[in-house]
N, C-alpha and C positions, 0 to 999 in steps of 0.2 A: 503494499501499500506506498501510495505516494504521501509527502506530507503535504502536496496542494489539497490531497483529496480527505485527509483530515481534519483540513481547516475548513473546507466547501461543506456548509448543511446540506445533510442526505436528502433528497428527494421522499424517499420512503422514510419515516419513522417508526418503528413498530415498536412495542412495551414490552414484550418479552414471548414466550412459548406458549400457548393455552394446553398444546396436548399432542400426545403424538399415537400414533395406530399403528396397531401389532393385528395381523393374521394369526389367528389361533383353530385349533380344530375341533377342540372340543369346549365348549361355553362355559358347561356347568365344573368342566373339570381347574380352566383358566382361572374362573373365578374364584376359588376353591383356593386356587395358589396365591391367588395376587391380593384376594380379603382375606382368609383366613389365615396364611402361614404368613406374607408380607403384611400383613395386617392395614392396606389401605380399604375404603370405604368405597361403595359402588355409591355414587352420585348420580347415574343417567343409568336408564335403559329402555330401549325400545329396538327396532328392526330396519334393518338397509330397505330400500324401495324393492329389492328382489326377494326380502322377506328373511335374509341373515340374521341371526342374532347379534345386537350389539350393545355392549355395556362401556361405561368410562368408572375409570377408580382414580380415586384423588388421592396424588401422593407428596401432596403438599403446596410444590408452587407449581406444578404442574399435572396433567391429568393424562392417565393412560385410557388412549380410546382401544379397546379389542373388540375386535370383528370375527365371527363365528365363519370358516370356509374350510368346510368338513373335505371337501375335494381338491383342496390346494397340495401339490406336492412338494411340503416344506423343507425337504431335504435339498432338492434342487435348485426352491427360491433363496434358498439363504445361501449357499453356495454362489449364487450370483452375487449376491449382497456383501460377500464378505471374500471372493475372491481376489481384489486389489486393494482390501482396506480391514478396515478391525471394525465391524458394526458389532456395538454394544450401547447398552445404556448403563448409568452408573446411579447408584440412591447414595446419599449420603446419611451417615451415623458421626457418632461420637466415638473418641478411642475407649471411653470407659464402658462403650456396649457391643463394642465390635466383636468381642470375642464370645460373647454371648448369645449374640445373632447370630457367628457361625454356628454354634455348636447347636442352636435351635434347628437350623436349616438341616444338620446333619439329621438329628433327632428326627425330623421331617421327612426323612430318605431323599432331601435334597440333592442332585448330580452337581457335587464341589469339581471348579476345575481347578487340583492343582493344589497347592498350598500359599496362602497369603502371600502377596509382593510390597517390598517395603517400594515408596516411592518419596524421597524428599523428607518433609517430616510428617508424612502421615504413610498408609497403608491400604491396600486394595485385596480385596475377595472375589472371584469370580463363581459365579455359579449358572444352572440353564435353567430355564422355564419348563413346564410340561410339553412344550412344541420345539424345544432346542433351544429357544432365543438368549443369547449371551447376556447375564447381566453382573452389575457388579455393587458390591457394597466397598465405600471408599470412606476414610476417614484424614482428616488434617489435624495438625496439632495445634 
């Protein structure tokens, strides 16, 4: 980004992110994971124009919109998204809660992706939702 573009008022001025969407195979299974295991309340429930189930869960400063897509080939779709990059979503916690959250995920038989990793003054742990979406728990000191 050039210095000139940083000093010029942008034409579009957005406030932030409202939600991001994920396709899921089984809405009941995903709702249980996001609301009962991760603790995010359902704030919206409807169906798409094509009749697929749709819910949104409140993750604090943004929502996750889940769209049931039972016929989607998730393995192929996720490879397309991650072939050239590292698609994942990170949730924030505090250092004092980090180990307890990790243990609860293990107790709930959530698939963990390796050991926690230290990044600067914080740490991250990676895990998967029931459809294989790569998720992260992160804290900064």
